[in-house]
PLY file of the C-alpha trace (Angstrom):
ply
format ascii 1.0
element vertex 427
property float x
property float y
property float z
element edge 426
property int vertex1
property int vertex2
end_header
-16.58 -16.28 -19.05
-20.29 -17.11 -18.56
-19.55 -18.74 -15.20
-17.62 -15.68 -14.02
-20.37 -13.28 -15.12
-23.01 -15.38 -13.35
-20.98 -15.32 -10.12
-20.43 -11.57 -10.43
-24.14 -10.89 -10.88
-24.94 -12.85 -7.74
-22.09 -11.14 -5.88
-23.46 -7.70 -6.76
-26.88 -8.63 -5.36
-25.33 -8.98 -1.92
-22.17 -6.82 -1.84
-22.04 -3.26 -3.24
-19.35 -3.09 -5.96
-18.50 -6.72 -5.22
-15.51 -6.01 -2.93
-14.50 -4.27 0.28
-11.41 -2.56 -1.20
-11.13 -0.47 -4.37
-7.96 -2.25 -5.47
-9.76 -5.61 -5.23
-12.87 -4.39 -7.05
-13.81 -6.56 -10.07
-13.88 -3.40 -12.20
-10.14 -2.94 -11.59
-9.47 -6.20 -13.41
-10.80 -7.76 -16.61
-14.38 -8.81 -15.94
-14.96 -12.11 -17.70
-11.27 -13.12 -17.65
-9.69 -12.23 -14.31
-10.36 -14.28 -11.18
-13.18 -12.85 -9.05
-12.60 -14.50 -5.69
-9.85 -16.50 -3.99
-10.44 -19.84 -2.27
-6.98 -20.49 -0.81
-3.38 -19.27 -0.89
0.06 -20.61 -0.06
3.47 -19.01 -0.43
3.40 -16.72 -3.47
0.38 -18.42 -5.05
-3.41 -18.09 -4.87
-6.16 -20.38 -6.18
-9.46 -18.91 -7.35
-12.94 -20.40 -6.88
-12.61 -22.18 -10.23
-9.45 -23.94 -9.05
-7.04 -21.93 -11.22
-3.61 -21.23 -9.72
-1.94 -17.82 -10.01
1.49 -16.48 -9.13
0.57 -13.45 -7.02
2.59 -10.30 -7.75
0.43 -8.16 -5.46
0.63 -10.16 -2.22
-2.65 -9.01 -0.71
-1.77 -5.35 -1.48
1.52 -5.72 0.35
1.14 -7.49 3.70
2.25 -11.00 2.68
5.97 -10.32 2.68
6.78 -13.85 3.91
4.04 -15.41 1.81
0.55 -16.75 2.41
0.06 -19.29 5.20
3.62 -18.92 6.44
4.18 -21.85 8.80
6.26 -20.04 11.41
4.00 -17.00 11.71
0.79 -19.00 11.57
2.05 -21.44 14.20
2.68 -18.57 16.63
-0.84 -17.26 15.98
-2.47 -20.71 16.29
-0.88 -21.19 19.72
-2.36 -17.87 20.79
-5.85 -18.70 19.49
-6.23 -21.31 22.21
-5.51 -18.58 24.77
-7.91 -15.97 23.38
-7.95 -13.20 20.80
-9.08 -10.16 22.78
-9.39 -9.60 26.51
-11.15 -7.31 28.94
-7.75 -5.77 29.73
-4.63 -5.24 27.58
-2.60 -8.32 26.67
1.04 -8.76 27.59
1.92 -8.65 23.88
1.27 -4.90 23.69
4.33 -4.20 25.83
6.39 -6.87 24.04
5.66 -5.38 20.62
6.20 -1.79 21.80
9.64 -2.76 23.10
10.56 -4.45 19.83
9.43 -1.42 17.84
11.62 0.87 19.93
14.58 -1.37 19.06
14.08 -1.36 15.29
12.18 1.78 14.24
14.10 5.07 14.70
11.13 7.23 15.76
9.29 4.56 17.79
10.02 5.66 21.35
6.39 4.90 22.18
3.61 3.13 20.25
-0.14 2.63 20.14
-1.93 -0.24 18.38
-5.13 -0.10 16.36
-6.43 -2.24 13.48
-6.44 -0.45 10.13
-4.31 2.08 8.34
-7.22 4.52 8.41
-7.33 4.40 12.19
-3.58 4.88 12.52
-3.29 7.90 10.22
-6.43 9.47 11.68
-5.11 8.99 15.21
-1.79 10.54 14.23
-3.44 13.56 12.63
-5.73 14.06 15.64
-2.68 13.93 17.89
-0.90 16.54 15.76
-3.93 18.83 15.90
-4.02 18.53 19.67
-0.30 19.18 20.08
-0.28 22.26 17.84
-3.76 23.62 18.52
-4.24 23.92 14.76
-6.77 22.36 12.36
-5.31 22.23 8.86
-3.32 19.36 7.31
-0.84 19.33 4.41
-0.66 15.94 2.73
1.12 14.15 -0.09
-0.09 10.74 -1.24
-2.89 8.42 -0.13
-3.66 8.06 3.58
-7.01 6.22 3.73
-10.70 6.78 3.12
-11.41 9.05 6.10
-12.90 12.50 5.40
-9.78 14.60 6.10
-7.73 12.43 3.73
-10.03 11.74 0.80
-11.73 15.15 0.67
-9.32 16.53 -1.97
-9.67 13.55 -4.34
-12.32 14.19 -6.98
-14.27 11.04 -7.78
-13.77 9.65 -4.28
-14.95 12.47 -2.03
-18.70 12.12 -2.49
-20.39 12.35 0.90
-17.55 14.31 2.50
-18.66 17.62 4.10
-17.54 20.65 2.12
-15.95 22.15 5.23
-13.40 19.32 5.29
-12.14 20.35 1.86
-11.08 23.72 3.27
-8.73 22.18 5.85
-6.73 19.63 3.85
-4.16 20.79 1.29
-2.15 18.69 -1.18
1.48 19.33 -2.00
3.53 17.65 -4.72
6.15 15.00 -4.17
9.69 16.21 -4.86
8.47 19.82 -4.78
9.36 21.25 -1.38
8.34 24.71 -2.57
4.73 23.52 -3.00
4.72 22.68 0.72
6.26 26.02 1.65
3.50 27.78 -0.30
0.84 25.99 1.78
2.47 27.17 5.01
2.61 30.73 3.68
-1.01 30.70 2.51
-2.31 29.17 5.75
0.13 30.81 8.12
-0.15 29.43 11.65
-2.90 26.97 10.69
-1.09 23.78 9.57
-1.04 21.15 12.32
0.56 18.28 10.43
2.47 17.40 7.31
1.68 13.79 6.39
3.20 11.98 3.44
4.24 8.60 2.12
8.03 9.00 2.33
8.34 7.28 -1.04
6.14 5.52 -3.57
6.70 5.26 -7.32
8.80 8.43 -7.51
12.25 8.47 -5.96
13.09 11.46 -3.74
15.56 13.92 -5.30
17.39 17.05 -4.17
17.08 16.05 -0.49
13.29 16.34 -0.71
12.54 14.45 2.52
15.14 16.45 4.45
13.63 19.69 3.13
10.11 18.60 4.10
11.34 17.92 7.62
13.08 21.29 7.82
10.07 23.22 6.52
7.69 21.39 8.86
9.87 22.08 11.90
10.38 25.73 10.92
6.62 26.30 10.90
5.94 24.44 14.15
3.97 21.56 12.63
4.23 17.82 13.22
5.84 15.58 10.58
4.02 12.27 10.04
5.34 9.51 7.79
2.64 7.20 6.46
4.68 4.00 6.25
1.83 1.62 5.49
3.64 0.46 2.34
7.27 1.29 3.13
7.31 0.10 6.74
9.15 -3.21 7.22
9.40 -3.40 3.42
12.14 -0.88 2.51
14.09 -1.78 5.65
13.41 -3.22 9.09
13.07 0.34 10.34
11.07 1.43 7.30
11.75 4.27 4.88
12.87 6.49 7.75
15.78 4.13 8.36
16.43 3.66 4.63
16.61 7.39 3.88
17.90 8.53 7.26
15.09 11.04 7.81
13.28 10.59 11.12
9.69 11.90 11.46
7.96 12.99 14.64
5.29 10.29 14.23
4.93 7.32 11.87
2.14 4.92 10.98
2.60 1.27 10.04
0.60 -1.79 8.98
0.71 -4.30 6.09
4.13 -6.02 6.09
4.61 -5.77 9.86
2.20 -8.67 10.53
2.09 -10.71 7.30
-1.66 -10.59 6.84
-2.97 -10.37 10.40
-4.82 -7.14 11.27
-2.83 -4.60 13.24
-1.74 -1.03 12.61
0.65 1.10 14.59
1.10 4.73 15.60
4.69 5.24 16.73
6.57 8.38 17.58
8.81 10.39 19.80
7.86 10.13 23.47
7.29 13.85 23.95
4.51 13.68 21.35
3.15 10.19 22.01
2.59 10.98 25.71
0.00 13.48 24.52
-2.10 10.51 23.31
-3.36 10.38 26.89
-5.12 13.69 26.26
-7.05 12.70 23.11
-9.54 9.92 22.42
-8.27 7.12 20.18
-10.04 4.02 21.42
-11.79 0.96 19.95
-12.84 -2.48 21.15
-10.52 -4.47 18.91
-7.45 -2.27 19.24
-4.70 -4.53 20.56
-6.17 -7.55 18.72
-3.86 -10.23 20.07
-3.30 -12.40 16.94
-2.15 -9.29 15.06
0.30 -8.39 17.83
1.66 -11.94 18.00
2.11 -12.04 14.22
3.91 -8.69 14.24
6.29 -9.85 16.96
7.09 -13.00 14.97
7.61 -11.04 11.72
10.02 -8.61 13.36
11.96 -11.47 14.99
12.22 -13.23 11.61
13.54 -10.06 10.01
16.05 -9.53 12.82
17.30 -13.12 12.46
17.74 -12.70 8.70
19.12 -9.22 7.95
19.22 -10.01 4.21
15.42 -10.05 3.84
15.21 -6.47 2.63
18.37 -6.59 0.54
16.89 -9.62 -1.23
13.61 -7.83 -2.02
15.41 -4.73 -3.27
17.61 -6.79 -5.61
14.74 -8.95 -6.87
12.52 -5.96 -7.59
15.33 -4.00 -9.23
15.86 -7.01 -11.48
12.19 -6.84 -12.48
12.41 -3.11 -13.13
15.56 -3.48 -15.22
14.21 -6.38 -17.31
10.84 -4.69 -17.76
12.42 -1.51 -19.08
14.68 -3.47 -21.42
11.59 -5.16 -22.87
9.57 -1.96 -23.34
12.64 -0.34 -24.89
13.07 -3.25 -27.28
9.53 -2.78 -28.61
9.60 1.04 -28.31
6.43 1.06 -26.21
5.41 3.98 -23.93
5.60 1.97 -20.70
8.20 2.03 -17.99
8.84 0.42 -14.63
9.70 2.88 -11.89
9.96 2.94 -8.10
12.12 0.82 -5.83
12.72 -2.92 -5.76
10.25 -3.73 -2.98
7.49 -1.87 -4.87
7.93 -1.67 -8.65
5.29 0.37 -10.49
4.43 -0.03 -14.17
3.67 3.39 -15.65
1.74 3.48 -18.94
2.56 6.79 -20.61
-0.49 7.08 -22.86
-2.37 10.36 -22.37
-5.72 9.19 -23.77
-7.51 7.72 -20.74
-9.45 5.06 -22.65
-6.43 3.84 -24.60
-4.39 3.79 -21.40
-6.98 1.56 -19.74
-7.36 -0.57 -22.88
-3.64 -1.36 -22.89
-3.72 -2.04 -19.16
-6.67 -4.37 -19.71
-4.83 -6.35 -22.38
-1.74 -6.70 -20.18
-3.82 -7.87 -17.21
-5.77 -10.28 -19.39
-2.70 -11.93 -20.86
-0.99 -12.15 -17.48
-4.09 -13.77 -15.95
-4.32 -16.26 -18.82
-0.68 -17.16 -18.14
-1.48 -17.80 -14.47
-0.15 -14.52 -13.05
-2.07 -12.09 -10.83
-0.64 -8.78 -11.96
-1.21 -5.05 -11.51
0.50 -1.78 -12.28
1.49 -1.59 -8.60
3.59 -4.65 -7.76
4.69 -5.80 -4.31
7.79 -7.98 -4.11
8.07 -10.34 -1.18
10.81 -12.41 0.39
8.62 -15.33 -0.70
9.22 -14.62 -4.40
11.92 -16.46 -6.35
14.07 -15.04 -9.15
12.79 -17.77 -11.49
9.24 -16.52 -10.87
10.20 -12.94 -11.65
11.88 -14.12 -14.84
8.71 -16.01 -15.79
6.63 -12.85 -15.30
9.03 -10.90 -17.49
9.04 -13.61 -20.17
5.25 -13.34 -20.31
5.52 -9.54 -20.35
7.87 -9.77 -23.33
5.31 -11.85 -25.21
2.55 -9.37 -24.32
4.62 -6.39 -25.50
5.32 -8.14 -28.79
1.56 -8.60 -29.33
0.90 -4.95 -28.48
3.57 -3.84 -30.93
2.14 -6.08 -33.64
-1.32 -4.58 -33.09
-0.06 -1.21 -34.31
-2.65 1.32 -33.18
-3.51 0.70 -29.52
-7.21 0.83 -30.41
-6.72 -2.38 -32.40
-6.33 -4.18 -29.06
-10.14 -4.00 -28.73
-10.28 -7.01 -31.05
-8.11 -9.03 -28.64
-9.69 -8.03 -25.34
-11.89 -10.89 -24.14
-13.57 -9.11 -21.23
-14.52 -5.62 -20.09
-12.07 -2.73 -20.07
-10.73 -1.76 -16.65
-12.55 1.31 -15.30
-10.86 4.46 -13.88
-9.67 4.02 -10.28
-11.71 7.02 -9.17
-14.93 5.24 -10.14
-16.35 2.49 -7.95
-18.66 1.14 -10.60
-19.19 -2.01 -12.68
-19.50 -1.26 -16.38
0 1
1 2
2 3
3 4
4 5
5 6
6 7
7 8
8 9
9 10
10 11
11 12
12 13
13 14
14 15
15 16
16 17
17 18
18 19
19 20
20 21
21 22
22 23
23 24
24 25
25 26
26 27
27 28
28 29
29 30
30 31
31 32
32 33
33 34
34 35
35 36
36 37
37 38
38 39
39 40
40 41
41 42
42 43
43 44
44 45
45 46
46 47
47 48
48 49
49 50
50 51
51 52
52 53
53 54
54 55
55 56
56 57
57 58
58 59
59 60
60 61
61 62
62 63
63 64
64 65
65 66
66 67
67 68
68 69
69 70
70 71
71 72
72 73
73 74
74 75
75 76
76 77
77 78
78 79
79 80
80 81
81 82
82 83
83 84
84 85
85 86
86 87
87 88
88 89
89 90
90 91
91 92
92 93
93 94
94 95
95 96
96 97
97 98
98 99
99 100
100 101
101 102
102 103
103 104
104 105
105 106
106 107
107 108
108 109
109 110
110 111
111 112
112 113
113 114
114 115
115 116
116 117
117 118
118 119
119 120
120 121
121 122
122 123
123 124
124 125
125 126
126 127
127 128
128 129
129 130
130 131
131 132
132 133
133 134
134 135
135 136
136 137
137 138
138 139
139 140
140 141
141 142
142 143
143 144
144 145
145 146
146 147
147 148
148 149
149 150
150 151
151 152
152 153
153 154
154 155
155 156
156 157
157 158
158 159
159 160
160 161
161 162
162 163
163 164
164 165
165 166
166 167
167 168
168 169
169 170
170 171
171 172
172 173
173 174
174 175
175 176
176 177
177 178
178 179
179 180
180 181
181 182
182 183
183 184
184 185
185 186
186 187
187 188
188 189
189 190
190 191
191 192
192 193
193 194
194 195
195 196
196 197
197 198
198 199
199 200
200 201
201 202
202 203
203 204
204 205
205 206
206 207
207 208
208 209
209 210
210 211
211 212
212 213
213 214
214 215
215 216
216 217
217 218
218 219
219 220
220 221
221 222
222 223
223 224
224 225
225 226
226 227
227 228
228 229
229 230
230 231
231 232
232 233
233 234
234 235
235 236
236 237
237 238
238 239
239 240
240 241
241 242
242 243
243 244
244 245
245 246
246 247
247 248
248 249
249 250
250 251
251 252
252 253
253 254
254 255
255 256
256 257
257 258
258 259
259 260
260 261
261 262
262 263
263 264
264 265
265 266
266 267
267 268
268 269
269 270
270 271
271 272
272 273
273 274
274 275
275 276
276 277
277 278
278 279
279 280
280 281
281 282
282 283
283 284
284 285
285 286
286 287
287 288
288 289
289 290
290 291
291 292
292 293
293 294
294 295
295 296
296 297
297 298
298 299
299 300
300 301
301 302
302 303
303 304
304 305
305 306
306 307
307 308
308 309
309 310
310 311
311 312
312 313
313 314
314 315
315 316
316 317
317 318
318 319
319 320
320 321
321 322
322 323
323 324
324 325
325 326
326 327
327 328
328 329
329 330
330 331
331 332
332 333
333 334
334 335
335 336
336 337
337 338
338 339
339 340
340 341
341 342
342 343
343 344
344 345
345 346
346 347
347 348
348 349
349 350
350 351
351 352
352 353
353 354
354 355
355 356
356 357
357 358
358 359
359 360
360 361
361 362
362 363
363 364
364 365
365 366
366 367
367 368
368 369
369 370
370 371
371 372
372 373
373 374
374 375
375 376
376 377
377 378
378 379
379 380
380 381
381 382
382 383
383 384
384 385
385 386
386 387
387 388
388 389
389 390
390 391
391 392
392 393
393 394
394 395
395 396
396 397
397 398
398 399
399 400
400 401
401 402
402 403
403 404
404 405
405 406
406 407
407 408
408 409
409 410
410 411
411 412
412 413
413 414
414 415
415 416
416 417
417 418
418 419
419 420
420 421
421 422
422 423
423 424
424 425
425 426
């Protein structure tokens, strides 16, 4: 523990919060127990700076669907590195990738390439505002750290102009009426409806179809944020999986297995309007990212069972996890879909909720597993590895049950309690 604390103190002298991403922030794990930095990775495993090996159940927050340092993808990128990474004009791979996307993604008649999810969703929203001549946005879910997206999230919207908070409106997943109310309240003002088509909650009562109908009825643009679902639920993303086609969609993560690229795709009649707005940056069209994406899509096309495998493997985890929590009568449950299982801790008291989470993370880390409440299953994972994770989870649940009152877990926690996700702060 002393070595980890010493490293963290030095880290915080140079890097605010000690990470570039909230989900990778040391405060989101067990300070003093959890690994702080990774030295290398291969397949489904990572090694920290102390040389400890961990089975990674998060896969870089989702991109590493074929595993770290995948030979086939990396070989394609390495060949390109000798030819350059960015040019003074577009590379030939922009057209190659755009053609592939049109083949496999239902809405992708035309595509633009940027680098991050933030840039893609922001470009899509700007396009929708231009097309409709309206300013307001209705959103459901997380769409990045840009002002229009984060302005409604208390605890994360410090520094965002107050005026932005008047133009973005949240609606609830699986509640189409909450979206209809926004359109009625801001009649003629909503430019776009943007949502993650699915996350931990499964759509019911034709929710996605109703969202599409309501959006069309009011003359707005429907945007699917497929950063997580794209190339993970199906080759054509959640829109293919659920059979609901948006006007525009945004992709990243699994499409390029760890190389930076994000995508704005959509129907041609809308995407042609991109010529009339300004979405431009030096590293847009970063060639290694395009090459990696092309290779990933080709690999998925050659093996149509990739997504079926991930669904089955993740559903196995969800089923086993819920059997274990039921056996010990604990208020936890695994929800979501196979490619993205989510562990929900149903404890209302915030501190006790985080205390239990801390204990679970701690014990998983000590068993050599990098674990979170939001899990990302990859084609790289094996059933034996999932079974190992669930065996460890069973042992953890038994210890929690034996502790009686959740507060008694304080005696067993060896590091600091995980802080709320809205707070970017080291305790």
